[in-house]
C-alpha positions in Angstrom: 57.6 -56.4 -19.9 58.8 -55.2 -23.5 55.8 -52.8 -24.6 56.5 -53.9 -28.7 55.8 -57.6 -27.0 52.9 -56.4 -24.7 50.8 -55.2 -27.9 51.7 -58.2 -30.1 50.7 -60.4 -28.5 47.1 -58.8 -27.9 47.3 -58.1 -31.5 47.8 -62.7 -32.2 44.7 -62.4 -29.6 42.9 -60.1 -31.5 43.6 -62.1 -35.0 42.1 -66.2 -33.7 38.7 -65.9 -35.0 35.5 -66.5 -34.2 34.5 -70.4 -33.4 38.9 -71.3 -33.0 40.5 -71.1 -30.0 44.7 -71.5 -29.9 46.4 -72.6 -27.2 48.5 -69.7 -25.1 52.0 -72.0 -25.9 50.5 -70.5 -30.3 50.3 -66.8 -29.0 53.2 -67.0 -27.8 55.5 -69.0 -30.1 53.3 -67.0 -32.9 54.3 -63.4 -31.2 57.4 -64.6 -30.4 57.2 -64.1 -27.0 59.7 -65.6 -23.8 56.4 -68.3 -22.7 52.6 -69.0 -22.4 52.7 -68.1 -19.0 53.4 -64.0 -20.1 50.5 -64.5 -23.1 48.4 -65.5 -19.2 49.5 -62.6 -17.6 48.7 -60.2 -20.2 45.5 -61.4 -20.8 44.9 -61.4 -17.3 46.1 -58.0 -16.5 45.0 -56.6 -20.0 42.5 -58.6 -21.9 38.8 -57.7 -20.9 38.9 -55.9 -24.3 39.4 -58.6 -26.6 38.9 -62.4 -27.1 40.2 -64.6 -24.0 37.8 -67.1 -24.2 39.7 -68.4 -27.4 42.7 -69.1 -24.9 43.3 -72.5 -23.7 45.6 -74.6 -21.9 47.9 -76.5 -23.7 45.3 -80.2 -23.6 42.2 -77.5 -24.9 41.0 -77.2 -21.0 40.1 -73.7 -19.5 41.9 -72.4 -16.1 39.7 -72.8 -13.3 38.8 -69.5 -12.2 37.1 -68.1 -16.0 36.5 -71.8 -16.9 32.6 -70.9 -16.5 32.7 -68.5 -18.3 34.9 -69.3 -21.1 33.2 -71.7 -21.8 29.7 -70.6 -21.9 31.0 -67.9 -24.5 32.8 -70.1 -26.3 29.4 -72.8 -27.2 27.8 -68.7 -28.0 30.9 -68.9 -31.0 29.3 -72.1 -32.1 32.9 -74.4 -30.3 31.7 -77.8 -28.8 32.3 -78.2 -25.3 33.1 -81.9 -23.6 33.8 -82.3 -20.1 35.5 -79.2 -20.1 37.5 -79.8 -22.6 37.6 -78.2 -26.2 39.3 -80.8 -29.2 42.5 -78.9 -30.3 41.9 -80.9 -33.6 39.2 -79.5 -34.8 38.7 -75.9 -33.0 42.2 -74.8 -33.2 42.9 -71.7 -34.9 44.4 -72.6 -38.8 47.2 -70.3 -38.1 48.2 -71.4 -35.0 48.4 -74.6 -36.2 50.4 -73.4 -39.2 53.0 -71.1 -36.8 52.9 -73.7 -33.0 55.6 -76.0 -33.4 54.1 -79.4 -32.9 52.0 -80.9 -29.4 53.4 -83.6 -27.8 52.0 -87.3 -29.4 48.9 -87.8 -27.5 47.4 -84.4 -25.7 44.9 -82.7 -28.8 
């Protein structure tokens, strides 16, 4: 992977403020990464020092293998988690909303 893109993804994740969330797709859009999956790869391989808990799936849910820890960390930041889901209409990072294309109807 391009090192510049790798660092752009990391920098974008770092910018998500405490108490806010973004989707993998939001981060990909802002960082100009080719896919949300690449954002997940960067976080998995080199995200231990980042606020990785603030990055969610497009429907506001967690990756299954980190769901419990992620929910706990987000609750510690004041984010409400209901039935394993965060309401993106309430907690989505404002910069992600400005930068990212609109989601399909019916998703939050």
